[in-house]
N, C-alpha and C positions, 0 to 999 in steps of 0.2 A: 788185655781183657776185652773180649768181643761181646758186645751186647746187642748185635743185630737180630739175634734170634730170641730176644727176651720176651717171654709171653706176658709178663706183668705190665710192660709198658714203661718201666722205669728209665729206659734208654731215651725216651722222648722228653723234650722240655715240658710238655703238657703233663705228663705223668709225674715228673718231679714236682711241678707246681701244685698238683693235686695233693701229693703226699705232704708237701711242705704246709699247705693250707690246713690239712687235717691235723698235723702235729701242732700248729699254732692254735687252732681252735680248741683242741683238747687241753693244751697248756693254759689257755685263758679260762676255760671252764673250771679247771682244777684250782687255779689261783682264786677265782671268784668263790668257789665252794669253801676253800680253806680260809679265805678272808672272812666270810660270813660266820663260819664256825668259831673263828678266833674272836670275833666281836662279841659273840654270845657269852663266852667264858670270861 
């Protein structure tokens, strides 16, 4: 699988890091929202 012509930048370590950080951030926000809603009920 050749990723040298990848326009999204996923082939570079920096691109993977950005994607990983975005996933972790969304996961943390989702957990916090769920935890707050759980506490109210």
